[in-house]
C-alpha positions as CSV (number, residue, x, y, z in Angstrom):
1,M,15.3,7.0,-39.4
2,N,18.6,6.7,-41.2
3,T,20.3,8.6,-38.4
4,Y,18.9,6.7,-35.4
5,S,18.2,2.9,-35.2
6,I,14.5,2.5,-34.4
7,C,11.9,-0.1,-34.9
8,I,8.7,0.7,-36.9
9,V,5.8,-1.6,-36.2
10,F,2.8,-2.0,-38.5
11,D,0.1,-4.0,-36.7
12,A,-2.7,-6.0,-38.3
13,L,-1.9,-5.4,-42.0
14,N,-4.3,-8.1,-43.2
15,S,-4.8,-7.0,-46.8
16,E,-2.4,-6.4,-49.7
17,K,-4.6,-3.4,-50.6
18,H,-4.1,-1.8,-47.2
19,Q,-3.3,1.9,-47.6
20,L,-0.1,1.7,-45.6
21,I,1.5,-0.9,-48.0
22,P,2.9,1.8,-50.4
23,L,4.4,3.7,-47.4
24,I,6.0,0.5,-46.2
25,K,7.6,-0.2,-49.6
26,I,9.1,3.3,-49.6
27,L,10.5,2.9,-46.1
28,N,11.8,-0.6,-47.0
29,N,13.7,0.8,-50.0
30,K,15.1,3.9,-48.3
31,I,16.0,3.2,-44.7
32,A,19.1,1.5,-43.6
33,S,19.5,1.9,-39.9
34,S,15.9,1.1,-38.8
35,K,13.9,-2.1,-38.9
36,I,10.3,-2.7,-40.0
37,L,8.0,-5.2,-38.2
38,I,4.7,-6.2,-39.8
39,S,2.0,-8.3,-38.1
40,T,-0.5,-9.8,-40.5
41,T,-2.8,-12.8,-41.1
42,Y,-2.5,-12.3,-44.8
43,G,0.3,-13.9,-46.9
44,F,0.9,-11.0,-49.3
45,S,3.7,-11.1,-51.8
46,I,7.1,-9.5,-50.9
47,M,8.7,-10.0,-54.3
48,D,8.5,-6.3,-55.2
49,F,10.0,-5.0,-51.9
50,G,13.5,-3.6,-52.5
51,N,15.1,-5.2,-49.4
52,S,14.1,-8.8,-48.5
53,F,11.9,-9.6,-45.6
54,F,12.5,-12.2,-42.9
55,K,9.2,-14.1,-42.3
56,L,8.3,-15.4,-38.9
57,Q,5.0,-17.2,-38.3
58,L,3.3,-16.2,-35.1
59,K,0.8,-18.8,-33.9
60,G,-1.2,-16.7,-31.5
61,L,-1.8,-17.3,-27.9
62,K,-1.1,-20.6,-26.2
63,F,-4.3,-22.4,-25.1
64,D,-3.8,-21.7,-21.4
65,D,-3.2,-18.0,-22.0
66,F,-6.3,-17.9,-24.3
67,K,-8.3,-19.6,-21.6
68,S,-7.2,-17.0,-19.0
69,L,-8.1,-14.2,-21.4
70,C,-11.6,-15.7,-21.7
71,E,-12.0,-15.4,-17.9
72,F,-10.5,-11.9,-18.0
73,Y,-13.1,-10.7,-20.6
74,N,-15.8,-12.3,-18.4
75,I,-16.7,-15.1,-21.0
76,T,-17.9,-17.4,-18.3
77,Q,-20.8,-19.4,-19.9
78,I,-18.4,-21.6,-21.8
79,N,-16.9,-25.1,-21.3
80,E,-13.3,-26.2,-22.1
81,N,-14.2,-27.8,-25.4
82,E,-15.9,-24.6,-26.6
83,I,-12.8,-22.6,-25.5
84,R,-10.7,-25.0,-27.7
85,D,-13.1,-24.5,-30.6
86,L,-13.0,-20.7,-30.2
87,H,-9.2,-20.8,-29.8
88,K,-8.9,-22.6,-33.2
89,L,-11.5,-20.6,-35.0
90,L,-10.0,-17.2,-34.0
91,G,-6.5,-18.3,-34.7
92,A,-5.7,-17.6,-31.1
93,H,-5.8,-13.9,-31.9
94,P,-6.1,-11.9,-28.6
95,Y,-7.9,-8.9,-30.1
96,L,-10.4,-11.0,-32.0
97,L,-11.2,-12.7,-28.7
98,K,-11.6,-9.3,-27.2
99,L,-14.1,-8.1,-29.8
100,S,-15.9,-11.5,-29.7
101,A,-16.4,-11.0,-25.9
102,S,-18.7,-8.1,-26.6
103,I,-20.8,-10.2,-29.0
104,I,-20.9,-13.4,-26.9
105,V,-22.6,-11.6,-24.1
106,Y,-25.7,-11.3,-26.2
107,Q,-26.1,-14.9,-27.3
108,P,-25.2,-18.5,-26.3
109,I,-21.6,-19.5,-27.1
110,A,-22.8,-22.5,-29.1
111,N,-24.7,-20.2,-31.4
112,F,-21.7,-17.9,-31.8
113,L,-19.4,-20.8,-32.7
114,S,-21.8,-22.2,-35.3
115,L,-21.7,-18.8,-37.0
116,L,-18.0,-18.9,-37.3
117,K,-17.6,-22.5,-38.5
118,N,-16.7,-23.1,-42.2
119,R,-15.2,-19.6,-42.5
120,S,-11.5,-18.7,-43.1
121,I,-9.7,-16.6,-40.4
122,G,-10.0,-13.6,-42.7
123,E,-13.8,-14.1,-43.1
124,I,-14.2,-14.6,-39.4
125,E,-12.4,-11.3,-38.7
126,V,-14.7,-9.4,-41.1
127,F,-17.8,-11.2,-39.7
128,I,-16.9,-10.2,-36.1
129,K,-16.2,-6.6,-37.1
130,N,-19.5,-6.4,-39.0
131,K,-21.3,-7.7,-36.0
132,I,-19.7,-5.1,-33.8
133,V,-20.6,-2.3,-36.2
134,S,-24.2,-3.5,-36.6
135,K,-24.7,-3.2,-32.9
136,L,-23.6,0.5,-32.7
137,I,-26.3,3.0,-31.7
138,E,-26.6,6.6,-32.8
139,N,-24.7,8.3,-30.0
140,E,-21.8,5.8,-30.3
141,I,-21.6,6.4,-34.1
142,E,-21.6,10.2,-33.5
143,L,-18.8,9.9,-30.9
144,I,-16.8,7.7,-33.3
145,S,-17.2,10.4,-35.9
146,Y,-15.8,13.0,-33.5
147,I,-12.8,10.7,-32.6
148,I,-12.0,9.9,-36.3
149,V,-12.2,13.5,-37.4
150,L,-10.0,14.5,-34.4
151,D,-7.6,11.6,-35.3
152,I,-5.6,11.8,-32.1
153,P,-5.9,10.3,-28.6
154,F,-8.7,12.1,-26.8
155,R,-9.5,13.1,-23.2
156,Y,-12.7,12.4,-21.3
157,E,-13.5,16.1,-21.7
158,L,-14.5,15.3,-25.2
159,S,-17.8,14.2,-23.6
160,N,-18.6,17.9,-23.0
161,C,-19.3,18.2,-26.8
162,S,-22.6,16.2,-26.4
163,S,-24.8,15.2,-23.4
164,S,-24.8,11.6,-24.7
165,F,-21.0,11.2,-25.1
166,A,-20.3,10.2,-21.5
167,A,-22.6,7.2,-21.9
168,A,-21.1,6.4,-25.3
169,I,-17.6,6.4,-23.9
170,I,-18.6,3.8,-21.4
171,S,-20.5,1.6,-23.9
172,L,-17.7,1.8,-26.5
173,Q,-15.2,0.7,-23.8
174,Q,-17.5,-2.2,-23.0
175,K,-17.5,-3.2,-26.7
176,F,-13.7,-2.8,-26.7
177,L,-13.9,-0.2,-29.5
178,I,-12.1,2.4,-27.5
179,E,-9.5,1.9,-24.8
180,R,-8.0,4.0,-22.0
181,T,-4.3,4.5,-22.1
182,L,-2.0,4.7,-19.1
183,D,-1.9,8.6,-19.2
184,D,-5.7,8.8,-19.1
185,F,-6.3,9.3,-22.8
186,F,-8.7,7.3,-25.0
187,I,-8.0,5.7,-28.4
188,I,-9.7,3.6,-31.0
189,P,-7.2,0.6,-31.4
190,E,-5.6,0.6,-34.9
191,Y,-6.8,-3.0,-35.4
192,I,-10.4,-1.8,-35.7
193,K,-10.0,1.9,-36.5
194,L,-9.5,1.6,-40.3
195,Y,-12.5,-0.8,-40.5
196,L,-14.7,1.7,-38.6
197,T,-13.6,4.5,-40.9
198,K,-14.6,2.6,-44.0
199,N,-17.8,0.9,-42.8
200,I,-19.7,3.5,-40.9
201,H,-20.8,6.9,-42.1
202,I,-18.3,9.4,-40.7
203,N,-19.9,12.8,-40.3
204,E,-17.4,15.6,-41.0
205,D,-19.7,18.6,-40.9
206,E,-18.6,22.1,-39.7
207,K,-20.5,21.6,-36.4
208,I,-18.2,18.7,-35.4
209,K,-15.1,20.7,-36.4
210,E,-16.2,23.7,-34.4
211,N,-17.0,21.6,-31.3
212,L,-13.6,19.9,-31.6
213,I,-11.9,23.3,-31.8
214,K,-13.7,24.4,-28.6
215,Y,-12.7,21.1,-27.0
216,L,-9.1,21.5,-27.8
217,K,-9.1,25.2,-26.7
218,T,-10.4,24.2,-23.2
219,I,-7.3,22.1,-22.6
220,N,-4.9,24.6,-24.2
221,E,-2.7,25.3,-21.1
222,D,-2.1,21.5,-20.6
223,S,-2.1,20.6,-24.3
224,K,0.2,17.9,-25.7
225,F,2.1,18.4,-28.9
226,F,-0.4,16.3,-30.9
227,E,-3.3,18.3,-29.5
228,I,-1.9,21.7,-30.5
229,N,-1.1,20.3,-34.0
230,A,-4.7,19.0,-34.3
231,L,-6.1,22.4,-33.3
232,I,-4.0,24.2,-35.9
233,L,-5.1,21.8,-38.6
234,L,-8.7,22.1,-37.7
235,L,-8.4,25.9,-37.8
236,L,-6.8,25.7,-41.2
237,N,-9.6,23.3,-42.4
238,T,-12.2,25.8,-41.3
239,D,-10.7,28.8,-43.0
240,R,-9.4,30.4,-39.8
241,E,-5.8,30.8,-40.9
242,P,-5.0,34.0,-38.9
243,E,-5.9,32.3,-35.7
244,A,-4.0,29.1,-36.7
245,K,-1.0,31.3,-37.4
246,T,-1.1,33.0,-34.0
247,I,-1.4,29.6,-32.1
248,C,1.3,28.1,-34.3
249,S,3.7,31.0,-33.7
250,N,3.2,30.8,-29.9
251,F,3.6,27.0,-30.0
252,M,6.8,27.2,-32.0
253,S,8.2,29.9,-29.6
254,S,7.3,27.6,-26.7
255,L,9.1,24.7,-28.3
256,M,12.2,26.9,-28.8
257,G,12.0,28.1,-25.2
258,Q,12.0,24.5,-23.9
259,G,14.9,23.5,-26.2
260,F,12.9,21.1,-28.4
261,F,14.8,22.3,-31.5
262,Y,14.5,19.0,-33.4
263,L,10.7,19.2,-33.0
264,V,10.7,22.7,-34.3
265,L,12.5,21.5,-37.5
266,E,10.2,18.5,-37.9
267,Y,7.0,20.5,-37.4
268,G,8.1,23.5,-39.4
269,D,9.0,21.3,-42.4
270,T,5.7,19.6,-42.1
271,L,3.8,22.9,-42.2
272,L,5.8,24.0,-45.2
273,S,5.2,20.8,-47.1
274,K,2.8,20.4,-50.0
275,D,0.2,18.9,-47.7
276,F,-0.3,22.2,-45.8
277,N,1.6,24.7,-47.9
278,V,1.2,27.6,-45.4
279,K,3.1,30.8,-46.1
280,W,3.9,32.2,-42.6
281,D,7.0,34.5,-42.2
282,F,7.9,33.3,-38.7
283,L,8.2,29.7,-39.9
284,Y,11.0,30.6,-42.3
285,Y,12.7,32.7,-39.6
286,I,12.5,30.0,-36.9
287,L,13.6,27.2,-39.2
288,G,16.5,29.4,-40.4
289,R,17.6,29.9,-36.8
290,V,17.4,26.3,-35.9
291,H,19.4,25.2,-39.0
292,R,22.0,27.8,-38.1
293,M,22.1,26.5,-34.5
294,Q,22.7,23.0,-36.0
295,G,25.6,24.4,-38.1
296,E,23.6,23.7,-41.3
297,Y,24.4,27.1,-42.8
298,R,23.3,26.5,-46.4
299,K,19.9,25.3,-45.2
300,S,19.7,28.3,-42.9
301,F,20.6,30.6,-45.8
302,K,17.9,29.1,-47.9
303,M,15.2,29.8,-45.3
304,Y,16.3,33.4,-44.7
305,D,16.6,34.1,-48.4
306,L,13.1,32.7,-49.1
307,G,11.8,34.7,-46.2
308,I,13.1,37.9,-47.7
309,K,11.7,37.2,-51.1
310,L,8.3,36.0,-49.9
311,F,7.7,38.6,-47.2
312,S,9.2,41.9,-48.4
313,D,6.7,43.8,-46.3
314,S,6.9,41.7,-43.2
315,S,7.9,43.0,-39.8
316,L,10.6,40.3,-39.9
317,K,12.3,41.8,-42.9
318,S,15.2,43.4,-40.9
319,P,15.7,40.3,-38.7
320,F,15.7,38.2,-42.0
321,L,18.4,40.5,-43.4
322,F,20.5,40.4,-40.3
323,E,20.4,36.6,-40.1
324,K,21.2,36.3,-43.8
325,A,24.3,38.5,-43.3
326,S,25.3,36.3,-40.3
327,I,25.1,33.2,-42.5
328,L,27.0,34.9,-45.3
329,T,29.8,35.5,-42.8
330,Y,29.9,31.9,-41.8
331,L,29.8,30.8,-45.5
332,S,32.6,33.2,-46.5
333,K,34.9,31.5,-44.0
334,E,33.9,28.0,-45.0
335,E,34.1,28.7,-48.8
336,L,37.0,31.2,-48.6
337,D,34.7,33.6,-50.5
338,D,35.4,37.3,-49.8
339,S,32.4,38.3,-51.9
340,K,30.0,36.8,-49.3
341,L,31.8,38.7,-46.5
342,N,31.5,41.9,-48.5
343,E,27.8,41.3,-49.1
344,A,27.4,40.7,-45.3
345,V,29.2,44.0,-44.6
346,S,26.9,45.9,-46.9
347,I,23.8,44.4,-45.2
348,Y,25.1,45.2,-41.7
349,K,25.9,48.8,-42.7
350,E,22.4,49.3,-44.0
351,L,20.9,47.7,-40.8
352,S,23.1,49.8,-38.5
353,H,20.7,52.7,-39.3
354,S,17.7,50.7,-38.1
355,E,15.2,52.3,-35.7
356,S,15.1,49.0,-33.9
357,P,17.6,49.1,-31.0
358,T,18.2,45.4,-31.2
359,I,18.9,45.4,-34.9
360,F,21.0,48.5,-34.6
361,V,23.2,47.1,-31.8
362,K,23.6,43.6,-33.3
363,S,24.6,45.1,-36.7
364,K,27.2,47.4,-35.2
365,I,28.6,44.5,-33.2
366,A,28.8,42.4,-36.3
367,L,30.8,45.1,-38.1
368,F,33.3,45.1,-35.2
369,R,33.7,41.4,-35.4
370,I,34.4,41.6,-39.1
371,L,37.2,44.1,-38.3
372,V,38.7,41.2,-36.3
373,I,38.3,38.8,-39.2
374,N,40.2,41.3,-41.3
375,N,43.0,41.4,-38.8
376,K,42.2,44.9,-37.5
377,E,41.9,43.9,-33.8
378,K,43.1,47.2,-32.3
379,Q,40.7,49.3,-34.4
380,A,37.9,46.9,-33.5
381,L,38.7,47.2,-29.8
382,S,38.9,51.0,-29.9
383,E,35.6,51.4,-31.9
384,L,33.7,48.8,-29.8
385,L,34.6,50.4,-26.5
386,E,33.7,53.8,-27.9
387,F,30.3,52.4,-29.1
388,R,29.6,50.9,-25.7
389,G,29.9,54.3,-24.2
390,S,27.8,55.9,-26.8
391,I,24.7,53.7,-26.1
392,S,24.8,54.0,-22.3
393,N,21.4,55.8,-22.4
394,L,19.8,53.4,-24.9
395,E,17.2,51.0,-23.5
396,L,18.4,47.5,-24.4
397,Q,17.1,44.0,-24.2
398,I,19.0,41.8,-21.7
399,Y,20.1,39.6,-24.6
400,D,21.5,42.6,-26.4
401,S,23.6,43.5,-23.3
402,A,24.8,39.9,-23.2
403,Q,26.0,40.0,-26.8
404,I,27.7,43.4,-26.3
405,Y,29.9,42.1,-23.5
406,H,30.4,38.8,-25.3
407,S,31.8,40.7,-28.3
408,I,33.9,42.9,-26.1
409,G,35.5,39.8,-24.6
410,D,36.1,38.3,-28.0
411,V,37.8,41.5,-29.2
412,Y,39.9,41.6,-26.0
413,R,40.9,38.0,-26.7
414,A,41.9,38.9,-30.3
415,N,44.2,41.5,-28.8
416,S,45.7,38.9,-26.3
417,M,44.2,40.8,-23.3
418,H,43.0,37.6,-21.7
419,K,42.2,38.9,-18.2
420,K,39.9,41.7,-19.6
421,A,38.4,39.1,-21.9
422,F,37.4,36.9,-19.0
423,E,35.9,39.9,-17.1
424,A,33.7,40.8,-20.1
425,F,32.7,37.1,-20.5
426,D,31.7,36.9,-16.8
427,T,29.5,40.0,-17.3
428,S,28.0,38.5,-20.4
429,I,27.2,35.1,-18.9
430,D,25.2,36.9,-16.1
431,Y,23.1,38.6,-18.8
432,Y,22.7,35.3,-20.7
433,R,21.4,33.5,-17.6
434,E,19.0,36.3,-16.9
435,A,17.8,36.2,-20.5
436,I,17.3,32.4,-20.3
437,D,15.2,32.8,-17.1
438,L,13.0,35.1,-19.1
439,H,12.9,33.5,-22.6
440,G,14.1,29.9,-22.0
441,M,16.4,28.2,-24.4
442,N,15.7,30.7,-27.2
443,M,18.9,32.2,-25.9
444,F,20.7,28.8,-26.3
445,E,23.0,29.7,-29.2
446,G,24.5,32.8,-27.6
447,L,25.3,31.0,-24.4
448,Y,26.8,28.0,-26.4
449,H,29.1,30.3,-28.3
450,L,30.1,32.1,-25.1
451,Y,31.4,28.8,-23.7
452,I,33.4,28.4,-27.0
453,S,34.9,31.9,-26.4
454,Y,35.8,31.0,-22.8
455,G,37.4,27.8,-24.0
456,Q,39.4,29.5,-26.8
457,T,40.6,32.2,-24.4
458,Y,41.7,29.6,-21.8
459,S,43.5,27.7,-24.5
460,E,45.3,30.8,-25.8
461,A,46.3,31.5,-22.2
462,K,47.6,27.9,-22.0
463,D,45.1,26.9,-19.2
464,Y,44.2,23.8,-21.1
465,E,42.4,22.1,-18.2
466,S,39.9,25.0,-17.9
467,A,39.5,25.1,-21.7
468,A,38.7,21.4,-21.7
469,E,36.1,22.0,-19.0
470,M,34.4,24.7,-21.1
471,F,34.3,22.5,-24.2
472,G,33.0,19.6,-22.1
473,I,30.0,21.8,-21.2
474,N,29.3,22.3,-24.9
475,V,29.5,18.6,-25.5
476,Q,26.7,18.1,-22.9
477,L,24.6,20.9,-24.4
478,A,25.0,19.6,-27.9
479,K,23.9,16.1,-26.8
480,Q,21.0,17.4,-24.7
481,F,19.6,19.5,-27.6
482,K,20.4,17.1,-30.4
483,M,22.8,19.5,-32.2
484,D,24.6,16.9,-34.4
485,V,26.9,19.2,-36.3
486,K,27.8,21.2,-33.2
487,L,28.3,18.0,-31.3
488,E,31.1,16.9,-33.7
489,S,33.1,20.1,-33.3
490,A,32.5,20.2,-29.5
491,I,33.7,16.6,-29.0
492,L,36.8,17.3,-31.0
493,D,37.6,20.5,-29.1
494,F,37.0,18.7,-25.8
495,G,39.2,15.7,-26.7
496,Y,42.0,17.9,-28.1
497,H,42.2,20.0,-24.9
498,L,42.1,16.9,-22.7
499,L,45.2,15.9,-24.6
500,L,46.8,19.3,-24.1
501,S,46.0,19.1,-20.3
502,E,47.8,15.7,-20.4
503,N,44.6,13.8,-19.5
504,F,45.7,11.3,-22.1
505,E,43.4,8.3,-21.2
506,Q,40.2,10.4,-21.3
507,S,41.4,12.2,-24.5
508,I,41.7,8.8,-26.3
509,L,38.1,7.9,-25.4
510,V,36.8,11.3,-26.5
511,I,38.8,11.4,-29.8
512,E,37.6,7.8,-30.6
513,E,34.0,8.9,-29.9
514,Y,34.5,11.8,-32.4
515,Y,35.9,9.4,-35.0
516,N,33.0,7.0,-34.6
517,L,30.5,9.8,-34.6
518,K,31.9,11.1,-37.9
519,L,31.7,7.6,-39.3
520,D,28.1,7.2,-38.2
521,N,27.1,10.6,-39.5
522,K,29.0,9.8,-42.8
523,T,30.8,13.2,-42.4
524,L,34.4,12.0,-42.0
525,E,36.7,13.5,-44.6
526,A,40.1,12.1,-45.6
527,D,41.8,15.4,-44.7
528,E,40.7,15.0,-41.1
529,L,42.5,11.7,-40.5
530,P,46.0,13.1,-40.0
531,F,44.9,15.2,-37.0
532,I,42.8,12.4,-35.5
533,F,45.7,9.9,-35.8
534,R,48.2,12.5,-34.5
535,C,46.1,13.0,-31.3
536,L,45.6,9.2,-30.8
537,L,49.3,8.5,-31.4
538,F,50.4,11.1,-28.9
539,S,48.0,10.2,-26.2
540,N,48.6,6.4,-26.6
541,W,52.4,6.9,-26.5
542,Y,52.3,8.7,-23.1
543,C,49.6,6.6,-21.3
544,N,50.0,3.1,-22.7
545,D,52.9,0.8,-21.7
546,N,52.3,-1.2,-24.9
547,K,54.1,1.0,-27.4
548,L,53.2,-1.3,-30.3
549,E,49.6,0.2,-30.4
550,A,51.1,3.7,-30.5
551,I,53.5,2.7,-33.3
552,E,50.6,1.3,-35.3
553,L,48.9,4.7,-34.9
554,L,52.2,6.3,-36.0
555,G,51.9,4.4,-39.2
556,H,48.3,5.5,-39.7
557,Y,49.3,9.1,-39.0
558,M,52.2,9.1,-41.4
559,H,50.2,7.3,-44.1
560,S,47.2,9.7,-43.9
561,S,49.5,12.8,-43.8
562,L,51.3,11.7,-46.9
563,S,48.0,10.9,-48.6
564,N,46.9,14.5,-47.9
565,N,50.3,16.0,-49.0
566,R,51.1,17.0,-45.5
567,P,54.6,15.9,-44.4
568,P,54.4,14.4,-40.9
569,V,56.7,15.9,-38.3
570,V,57.7,13.3,-35.7
571,F,60.8,13.3,-33.4
572,V,61.8,10.2,-31.4
573,V,64.3,10.9,-28.7
574,E,65.8,9.0,-25.8
575,L,65.0,10.1,-22.3
576,T,67.7,12.5,-20.9
577,S,67.6,15.4,-18.5
578,E,67.6,17.7,-21.6
579,T,64.8,15.9,-23.5
580,N,62.7,15.5,-20.3
581,A,62.7,19.3,-19.9
582,I,61.3,19.9,-23.4
583,D,57.7,21.0,-23.5
584,K,56.2,18.2,-25.6
585,I,52.7,19.9,-25.4
586,D,54.1,23.1,-27.0
587,Y,55.6,21.0,-29.8
588,F,52.2,19.3,-30.3
589,V,50.3,22.6,-30.5
590,K,52.8,23.7,-33.2
591,G,51.9,20.6,-35.2
592,M,54.9,18.4,-34.3
593,V,54.9,15.1,-32.4
594,L,57.7,14.5,-29.9
595,L,57.9,10.9,-28.7
596,I,60.3,10.5,-25.7
597,L,61.3,6.9,-25.2
598,P,60.5,5.4,-21.8
599,K,63.3,5.1,-19.2
600,G,65.7,2.3,-20.0
601,N,64.8,2.1,-23.7
602,N,66.9,3.3,-26.7
603,M,66.6,3.8,-30.4
604,E,67.4,0.2,-31.3
605,G,64.5,-0.9,-29.1
606,F,62.2,1.6,-30.9
607,K,63.3,0.2,-34.3
608,D,62.6,-3.3,-33.1
609,W,59.1,-2.3,-32.1
610,T,58.5,-0.5,-35.4
611,S,59.8,-3.5,-37.4
612,K,57.4,-5.8,-35.6
613,V,54.4,-3.6,-36.3
614,A,55.5,-3.3,-40.0
615,N,55.6,-7.0,-40.3
616,E,52.2,-7.5,-38.7
617,K,50.6,-4.7,-40.6
618,P,51.6,-4.9,-44.3
619,E,49.5,-1.9,-45.2
620,L,51.8,0.2,-42.9
621,S,55.1,-1.5,-43.7
622,E,56.2,1.0,-46.3
623,V,55.8,4.2,-44.2
624,L,57.1,2.5,-41.0
625,N,60.2,1.0,-42.7
626,S,60.9,4.4,-44.4
627,F,60.6,6.1,-41.0
628,I,63.1,3.6,-39.4
629,T,65.5,4.2,-42.2
630,Q,65.4,8.0,-41.6
631,T,65.6,7.6,-37.8
632,K,69.1,8.0,-36.4
């Protein structure tokens, strides 16, 4: 809720003792991006809320709308003066009118109004709810017990649990205690649900739970997320943990296959919380995978390390170890820690003797990749090609074959053999697509990294347009599957290669998107600013006739570079046949900025532009004036 701007609505909080008030106070103190709306008839104190509330008085329905609702709810034996009295007594509250309609049908309206007079709106609300509850019959109370124990929207098929439930569903709808949603589910409105829970005896015996389990299993193929979750919780509450584990494992795998990675994280974290405290090996493994896919390597490492410690005899021990080694490789690069890489190598060597073909192949491939990391590209290529020949008779999974050719392509690239790299990547992507057809988006990460490999190889071959296309695909994938960390790097790669392909206008938009995303995510570091401003400076200079904007960016580039102890390298030259022939992109790739003045402009004009920006932007005046002084 601090990442996305959303609106949280709490309806009908009509008591300061309401059980949701503590939660609201926590949210009020913690969230910054989201907003809280509360509807209430109670004037509770807001002095102890961390962030101040804005109060807005809602006066209920206008009289004409209230009158129309009376007709809609079939309150016909009533005159206009009685409607006005009812409008006033109920505070024009639409749902109180709705509940009243089911009472008025049994008595004259004048009698009902007399019962409400001399009561406060809060007392009237309690009176009406009490009347509703007092009219409930046995099968209705039993159905309400089922609904409240289930605690999710239910289908009409719940009526199969008892021969009397079909009639109860109809009668409770007539009393407005359950309502049908647009997608053919039924719910008890929140306005009355808590009151029913507290004021009727809710039967929670084992028979109800068993019947609810049977009900949920009958809709298993068409189950919604909340229904599967309810089934798992009911199984846990009835001491059927092995069955709950199997259903949960299949469910999580299904979510992964459909690409709902954010739901996997949310649901997995919920199951591992103190409220449930289940200890299932696959949860740690799947959560570790998703955190790795998100680029959250330390969180991923924690999951795998816990999995190894908690489940030493698990069938997932080798996969846990392999994934831990993968994360150690990433962390060694991030932290410049060779000890982590050495630990990864030790794990890979141990796993390269595994009887599992998948673990064996993946571990050997990882060792070849580490040879590349250690600048032993030729050795890696020779040994990898020899390894591929040695496993020709081994029965491999499609995903294993995809990774083998992916790795071969990467090693060819490390040896600057770009054509052969593309041939290997093309074979790999065919395998990845076949694997995705079989296993869904479980194969997402391999395919994502293959597009990175394509992009890097195109970039090294100086086909920057094709490289931008590959990184653009990853931007769309990261957005589609809510991979926030991966999205940042994908957007930067995309914007940079748009610049290198001289698509300057589009590059500016993408680099600005990257900058704003980093600000929103609170992940922007000061040492990133020189590169961002260098890209924006260069693109603006060559696509914008207004050079003052580019010179302002020049000031920001120089200031951020000097602040990070990185001397900026900028050349400003007049347009001649010789300077026009210079490859400015090649200069940029090497970390230098070559600014060629437009036709008809000279150095004196450039100095005038720079002086003007320095005068208008005092914070940049020192670096810009210093640059003018050094410019010949």
